[in-house]
Backbone as a chain_set.jsonl record, in Angstrom:
{"seq": "MEIAIIAHDGMKTKMVQFLGKNKNIFLKEDITLIATGTTGGKAEKAGFKVNKMLSGPLGGDAQIAARVAEGKTNMVLFFKDAMANHPHDADINMLIRVCDVHNVPLATNPATAELLLQAITML", "coords": {"N": [[-59.574, 35.668, 19.037], [-57.575, 37.194, 16.757], [-54.21, 37.131, 15.888], [-51.536, 38.608, 14.247], [-48.446, 37.48, 13.093], [-45.237, 38.573, 12.2], [-41.952, 38.712, 10.923], [-38.859, 40.096, 10.226], [-36.093, 38.698, 8.258], [-33.715, 38.549, 9.926], [-34.881, 38.349, 12.357], [-36.565, 36.209, 12.595], [-35.909, 33.842, 13.995], [-35.973, 34.761, 16.645], [-38.669, 35.308, 16.757], [-39.843, 32.755, 16.57], [-38.748, 31.623, 18.887], [-40.011, 33.293, 20.742], [-42.677, 32.582, 20.318], [-42.519, 29.909, 21.153], [-41.874, 30.283, 23.838], [-44.189, 31.396, 24.813], [-46.208, 29.526, 24.334], [-48.331, 28.553, 25.723], [-50.299, 30.538, 25.531], [-50.446, 31.007, 22.717], [-51.408, 28.544, 21.743], [-54.0, 28.32, 22.518], [-57.513, 27.703, 22.023], [-59.031, 29.923, 21.353], [-57.386, 31.636, 20.098], [-56.217, 32.755, 17.035], [-53.667, 32.411, 14.722], [-52.167, 34.368, 12.232], [-49.889, 34.886, 9.535], [-47.135, 36.324, 7.671], [-45.778, 34.66, 4.862], [-43.108, 33.274, 4.964], [-42.386, 33.581, 7.686], [-44.634, 32.369, 8.854], [-44.28, 29.746, 7.935], [-42.073, 28.898, 9.349], [-43.078, 29.059, 11.902], [-45.033, 27.088, 11.768], [-43.36, 24.804, 11.491], [-42.414, 24.779, 14.018], [-44.498, 23.845, 15.416], [-46.92, 25.241, 15.524], [-50.254, 26.205, 14.577], [-50.932, 27.979, 11.761], [-52.349, 30.498, 9.688], [-51.282, 31.223, 6.626], [-50.205, 34.075, 4.841], [-49.1, 35.787, 1.843], [-45.531, 36.052, 1.257], [-43.81, 38.677, 2.947], [-42.476, 40.756, 1.282], [-43.786, 40.191, -1.076], [-46.366, 40.991, -0.798], [-47.581, 40.183, 1.517], [-47.498, 41.765, 3.869], [-49.296, 43.766, 3.176], [-51.636, 42.254, 2.867], [-52.091, 41.525, 5.484], [-52.391, 44.021, 6.574], [-54.834, 44.766, 5.353], [-56.564, 42.973, 6.572], [-56.4, 44.04, 9.233], [-57.632, 46.482, 8.759], [-60.147, 45.65, 8.065], [-61.107, 44.83, 10.467], [-60.598, 42.27, 11.349], [-58.11, 41.362, 12.315], [-56.66, 41.472, 15.482], [-54.367, 42.111, 16.793], [-50.949, 42.87, 16.205], [-47.845, 41.431, 15.872], [-44.824, 42.322, 15.04], [-41.766, 41.666, 14.471], [-39.284, 43.668, 13.858], [-36.244, 44.122, 12.076], [-34.167, 46.329, 12.894], [-31.642, 46.996, 12.076], [-31.21, 46.564, 9.485], [-31.741, 47.273, 5.922], [-34.827, 47.345, 4.104], [-36.34, 46.433, 1.217], [-39.088, 46.66, 0.9], [-40.068, 48.744, 2.478], [-42.096, 50.654, 2.23], [-44.424, 49.194, 2.354], [-44.242, 48.099, 4.921], [-44.388, 50.467, 6.458], [-46.963, 51.254, 5.733], [-48.494, 49.234, 6.937], [-47.97, 49.639, 9.662], [-49.109, 52.193, 9.856], [-51.834, 51.607, 9.28], [-52.458, 50.048, 11.5], [-52.164, 52.056, 13.464], [-54.249, 53.832, 12.633], [-56.531, 52.289, 12.938], [-56.447, 51.695, 15.569], [-55.13, 49.301, 16.561], [-53.256, 47.203, 18.53], [-49.726, 47.043, 18.27], [-46.673, 45.474, 18.202], [-43.265, 45.876, 17.886], [-41.016, 44.633, 18.71], [-39.618, 42.017, 20.832], [-39.871, 42.677, 23.641], [-42.011, 44.532, 23.846], [-43.982, 42.98, 22.7], [-44.239, 40.996, 24.623], [-45.378, 42.431, 26.727], [-47.894, 43.085, 25.557], [-48.987, 40.52, 25.408], [-49.19, 39.886, 28.093], [-51.149, 41.685, 28.851], [-53.46, 40.738, 27.425], [-53.8, 38.283, 28.684], [-54.843, 39.027, 31.066], [-57.414, 39.696, 30.591]], "CA": [[-58.676, 36.778, 18.795], [-56.614, 36.97, 15.63], [-52.945, 37.766, 16.099], [-50.671, 38.443, 13.139], [-47.003, 37.479, 13.358], [-44.339, 38.914, 11.103], [-40.602, 38.947, 11.394], [-37.806, 40.192, 9.232], [-35.246, 37.538, 8.274], [-32.845, 38.566, 11.04], [-35.666, 38.255, 13.593], [-37.443, 35.012, 12.546], [-35.552, 32.926, 15.085], [-36.465, 35.377, 17.848], [-40.098, 35.161, 16.68], [-40.122, 31.393, 16.891], [-38.432, 31.509, 20.31], [-41.04, 33.993, 21.474], [-43.884, 31.747, 20.258], [-42.338, 28.782, 22.051], [-41.913, 30.735, 25.269], [-45.578, 31.728, 25.168], [-47.07, 28.596, 23.638], [-49.599, 28.394, 26.478], [-51.226, 31.536, 25.025], [-50.678, 30.854, 21.291], [-52.061, 27.366, 21.4], [-55.405, 28.356, 22.991], [-58.498, 27.562, 20.918], [-59.623, 31.206, 20.943], [-56.36, 32.448, 19.401], [-55.897, 32.346, 15.664], [-52.423, 33.076, 14.227], [-51.922, 34.573, 10.829], [-48.483, 35.312, 9.379], [-46.559, 36.378, 6.357], [-45.428, 33.313, 4.353], [-41.908, 32.612, 5.552], [-42.568, 33.516, 9.181], [-45.669, 31.387, 9.133], [-43.734, 28.417, 7.711], [-41.193, 28.658, 10.518], [-43.931, 28.847, 13.071], [-45.623, 25.779, 11.587], [-42.33, 23.827, 11.777], [-42.254, 24.759, 15.457], [-45.682, 23.198, 15.961], [-48.072, 26.198, 15.643], [-51.153, 26.278, 13.451], [-50.899, 29.388, 11.264], [-52.903, 30.805, 8.381], [-50.225, 31.951, 5.991], [-50.447, 35.001, 3.709], [-47.919, 35.827, 1.027], [-44.352, 36.526, 1.861], [-43.992, 40.143, 3.156], [-42.141, 41.543, 0.086], [-44.656, 39.842, -2.173], [-47.703, 41.494, -0.494], [-48.114, 39.619, 2.8], [-47.7, 42.785, 4.8], [-50.487, 44.395, 2.721], [-52.763, 41.373, 3.18], [-52.395, 41.631, 6.923], [-52.943, 45.416, 6.82], [-56.204, 44.732, 4.95], [-57.311, 42.334, 7.672], [-56.55, 45.006, 10.299], [-58.56, 47.498, 8.35], [-61.496, 45.014, 8.054], [-61.462, 44.514, 11.834], [-60.386, 40.843, 11.592], [-56.889, 41.141, 13.096], [-56.782, 42.259, 16.743], [-53.03, 42.419, 17.332], [-49.887, 42.586, 15.259], [-46.51, 41.261, 16.446], [-43.935, 42.462, 13.859], [-40.368, 41.755, 14.933], [-38.526, 44.315, 12.821], [-34.806, 44.161, 12.115], [-33.893, 47.781, 12.794], [-30.283, 47.19, 11.614], [-31.12, 46.208, 8.062], [-32.635, 47.969, 5.057], [-35.772, 46.468, 3.572], [-36.88, 47.03, -0.063], [-40.533, 46.876, 0.998], [-40.318, 49.643, 3.616], [-43.374, 51.335, 2.055], [-45.482, 48.231, 2.812], [-44.108, 48.061, 6.369], [-44.936, 51.727, 7.027], [-48.41, 51.216, 5.55], [-49.062, 48.313, 7.967], [-47.879, 50.455, 10.921], [-50.074, 53.29, 9.777], [-53.188, 51.066, 9.341], [-52.623, 49.682, 12.938], [-52.473, 53.317, 14.173], [-55.545, 54.385, 12.227], [-57.548, 51.429, 13.454], [-56.221, 51.503, 16.996], [-54.789, 47.946, 16.842], [-51.944, 47.057, 19.208], [-48.645, 46.639, 17.349], [-45.414, 45.315, 18.875], [-42.172, 45.766, 16.881], [-39.89, 43.952, 19.372], [-40.071, 41.075, 21.801], [-40.258, 43.212, 24.917], [-43.301, 45.061, 23.707], [-44.885, 41.853, 22.448], [-44.467, 40.361, 25.914], [-46.372, 43.256, 27.453], [-49.206, 42.902, 24.981], [-49.515, 39.181, 25.769], [-49.592, 39.949, 29.505], [-52.348, 42.415, 28.868], [-54.581, 39.887, 27.009], [-54.042, 37.238, 29.69], [-55.582, 39.635, 32.214], [-58.801, 39.893, 30.185]], "C": [[-57.704, 36.362, 17.744], [-55.405, 37.81, 15.864], [-52.086, 37.525, 14.87], [-49.218, 38.432, 13.647], [-46.199, 37.672, 12.119], [-42.98, 39.086, 11.69], [-39.672, 39.067, 10.205], [-36.857, 38.986, 9.331], [-34.322, 37.436, 9.475], [-33.501, 38.375, 12.374], [-36.548, 37.0, 13.639], [-37.15, 34.036, 13.682], [-36.075, 33.454, 16.43], [-38.031, 35.205, 17.864], [-40.465, 33.741, 17.157], [-39.866, 31.059, 18.388], [-39.532, 32.114, 21.169], [-42.369, 33.165, 21.448], [-43.782, 30.549, 21.197], [-42.447, 29.127, 23.535], [-43.319, 31.014, 25.738], [-46.547, 30.797, 24.527], [-48.333, 28.363, 24.379], [-50.725, 29.388, 26.022], [-51.543, 31.217, 23.519], [-51.39, 29.575, 20.844], [-53.554, 27.271, 21.918], [-56.362, 28.324, 21.809], [-59.011, 28.947, 20.462], [-58.631, 32.133, 20.321], [-56.124, 31.872, 18.023], [-54.64, 33.127, 15.257], [-52.496, 33.174, 12.713], [-50.51, 35.108, 10.709], [-48.2, 35.537, 7.922], [-45.952, 34.983, 6.104], [-44.285, 32.679, 5.049], [-41.988, 32.515, 7.057], [-43.549, 32.456, 9.558], [-45.108, 29.962, 8.906], [-42.761, 27.997, 8.856], [-42.009, 28.333, 11.77], [-44.584, 27.481, 12.967], [-44.602, 24.634, 11.909], [-42.101, 23.692, 13.22], [-43.53, 24.224, 16.182], [-46.899, 24.069, 16.124], [-48.949, 26.095, 14.346], [-51.279, 27.751, 12.993], [-51.588, 29.455, 9.893], [-51.936, 31.739, 7.686], [-50.722, 32.856, 4.854], [-49.233, 34.876, 2.767], [-46.736, 36.265, 1.831], [-44.435, 38.063, 1.943], [-43.652, 40.937, 1.903], [-43.077, 41.285, -1.103], [-46.117, 40.288, -1.901], [-48.31, 41.002, 0.789], [-48.378, 40.705, 3.829], [-49.074, 43.554, 4.427], [-51.73, 43.575, 2.985], [-53.101, 41.478, 4.656], [-52.92, 43.033, 7.26], [-54.425, 45.425, 6.45], [-57.059, 44.066, 6.014], [-57.478, 43.216, 8.879], [-57.629, 46.006, 9.978], [-60.031, 46.966, 8.363], [-61.934, 44.636, 9.442], [-61.292, 43.0, 12.182], [-59.198, 40.529, 12.466], [-56.867, 42.029, 14.252], [-55.457, 42.709, 17.298], [-51.999, 42.116, 16.31], [-48.537, 42.53, 16.023], [-45.55, 41.216, 15.239], [-42.529, 42.716, 14.366], [-39.525, 42.359, 13.783], [-36.976, 44.264, 13.106], [-34.407, 45.583, 11.862], [-32.492, 48.055, 12.209], [-30.103, 46.877, 10.14], [-32.082, 47.074, 7.19], [-33.568, 46.909, 4.411], [-36.391, 47.173, 2.296], [-38.372, 47.288, -0.014], [-40.875, 47.782, 2.161], [-41.704, 50.376, 3.485], [-44.527, 50.437, 2.545], [-45.457, 48.146, 4.347], [-44.736, 49.303, 7.017], [-46.42, 51.756, 6.848], [-49.073, 50.362, 6.599], [-49.05, 49.036, 9.274], [-48.994, 51.496, 10.907], [-51.489, 52.798, 9.948], [-53.422, 50.609, 10.842], [-52.914, 50.952, 13.729], [-53.841, 53.851, 13.838], [-56.672, 53.603, 12.893], [-57.378, 50.996, 14.944], [-55.977, 50.042, 17.386], [-53.42, 47.872, 17.407], [-50.904, 46.435, 18.255], [-47.363, 46.602, 18.185], [-44.309, 45.174, 17.815], [-40.905, 45.054, 17.509], [-40.41, 42.953, 20.463], [-40.559, 41.624, 23.142], [-41.677, 43.837, 24.869], [-44.373, 43.991, 23.495], [-45.233, 41.176, 23.759], [-45.514, 41.136, 26.763], [-47.719, 43.134, 26.896], [-49.84, 41.584, 25.371], [-49.946, 39.206, 27.234], [-50.912, 40.64, 29.622], [-53.612, 41.52, 28.486], [-54.791, 38.695, 27.983], [-54.795, 37.774, 30.89], [-57.035, 39.825, 31.888], [-59.733, 38.8, 30.713]], "O": [[-57.081, 35.303, 17.83], [-55.496, 39.027, 16.023], [-51.907, 36.376, 14.467], [-48.82, 39.237, 14.49], [-46.436, 37.023, 11.101], [-42.838, 39.55, 12.821], [-39.698, 38.242, 9.291], [-36.814, 38.322, 10.366], [-34.147, 36.341, 10.009], [-32.833, 38.253, 13.401], [-37.216, 36.765, 14.647], [-38.075, 33.467, 14.263], [-36.563, 32.681, 17.254], [-38.606, 34.978, 18.928], [-41.302, 33.573, 18.044], [-40.629, 30.344, 19.036], [-39.938, 31.542, 22.181], [-43.072, 33.082, 22.455], [-44.718, 30.194, 21.913], [-43.012, 28.392, 24.345], [-43.619, 30.885, 26.925], [-47.649, 31.227, 24.187], [-49.341, 28.007, 23.769], [-51.916, 29.093, 26.125], [-52.703, 31.165, 23.11], [-51.912, 29.503, 19.731], [-54.223, 26.252, 21.746], [-56.063, 28.847, 20.736], [-59.383, 29.11, 19.3], [-58.95, 33.287, 20.034], [-55.868, 30.68, 17.857], [-54.567, 34.344, 15.428], [-52.832, 32.218, 12.015], [-49.982, 35.709, 11.645], [-48.899, 35.032, 7.045], [-45.66, 34.241, 7.042], [-44.451, 31.634, 5.679], [-41.688, 31.47, 7.634], [-43.313, 31.705, 10.504], [-45.464, 29.056, 9.66], [-42.7, 26.826, 9.231], [-41.664, 27.458, 12.564], [-44.685, 26.775, 13.97], [-44.966, 23.632, 12.525], [-41.648, 22.643, 13.679], [-43.585, 24.176, 17.411], [-47.841, 23.671, 16.808], [-48.453, 25.929, 13.232], [-51.682, 28.626, 13.759], [-51.418, 28.568, 9.055], [-51.775, 32.893, 8.082], [-51.542, 32.454, 4.028], [-48.438, 33.946, 2.902], [-46.877, 36.782, 2.94], [-45.069, 38.685, 1.091], [-44.478, 41.745, 1.477], [-43.137, 42.092, -2.03], [-47.005, 39.987, -2.699], [-49.439, 41.363, 1.121], [-49.345, 40.619, 4.586], [-49.852, 43.908, 5.313], [-52.781, 44.135, 3.297], [-54.274, 41.516, 5.029], [-53.783, 43.195, 8.123], [-55.216, 46.039, 7.165], [-58.152, 44.538, 6.324], [-58.532, 43.197, 9.515], [-58.449, 46.342, 10.832], [-60.984, 47.7, 8.624], [-63.055, 44.151, 9.603], [-61.8, 42.538, 13.203], [-59.222, 39.584, 13.255], [-57.03, 43.239, 14.097], [-55.402, 43.579, 18.166], [-52.163, 41.144, 15.573], [-48.163, 43.472, 16.721], [-45.476, 40.218, 14.522], [-42.155, 43.853, 14.654], [-39.113, 41.65, 12.864], [-36.531, 44.356, 14.25], [-34.318, 46.003, 10.708], [-32.176, 49.199, 11.882], [-28.992, 46.917, 9.613], [-33.109, 47.542, 7.681], [-33.177, 45.761, 4.199], [-36.868, 48.307, 2.34], [-38.881, 48.069, -0.819], [-41.918, 47.586, 2.784], [-42.367, 50.666, 4.481], [-45.503, 50.939, 3.101], [-46.505, 48.123, 4.992], [-45.499, 49.209, 7.978], [-47.116, 52.245, 7.737], [-50.13, 50.735, 7.109], [-50.072, 49.043, 9.96], [-49.733, 51.632, 11.882], [-52.287, 53.426, 10.644], [-54.525, 50.798, 11.357], [-53.805, 50.953, 14.578], [-54.542, 54.299, 14.745], [-57.652, 54.187, 13.355], [-58.049, 50.1, 15.457], [-56.514, 49.567, 18.386], [-52.485, 48.424, 16.827], [-51.168, 45.459, 17.552], [-47.007, 47.601, 18.81], [-44.469, 44.365, 16.902], [-39.873, 44.924, 16.85], [-41.54, 43.085, 20.931], [-41.524, 41.119, 23.715], [-42.45, 43.653, 25.809], [-45.485, 44.07, 24.017], [-46.388, 40.819, 23.989], [-46.386, 40.553, 27.407], [-48.676, 43.078, 27.668], [-51.04, 41.504, 25.631], [-50.965, 38.61, 27.584], [-51.744, 40.224, 30.429], [-54.649, 41.569, 29.149], [-55.902, 38.171, 28.063], [-55.341, 36.988, 31.663], [-57.836, 40.089, 32.785], [-60.935, 38.833, 30.45]]}, "num_chains": 1, "name": "protein.A"}
């Protein structure tokens, strides 16, 4: 299962904490993590193996959306900072739309991400 992790700057620490809290899931051999560049770098520093795309504003969100559309990415965890403006909102909305079109689970906050992880551990 390929899981994409993305986090706005104000949420990167929460993403790394979330990964650490759920490392028993994210370190399994059948789980592949992909990430936008900066988020992926922080996850690597925390001990996770990550396939990094470009930084979000440089096209990483679009690269992950393409993987969703191709059927390669099975889940997206995108911790959005709802209190900040983002110059690449069009890319973010495109990623959300592609997840909806292709019926791929998308969590935009830690609470929803936790529920998605609980669901896959029941499989």
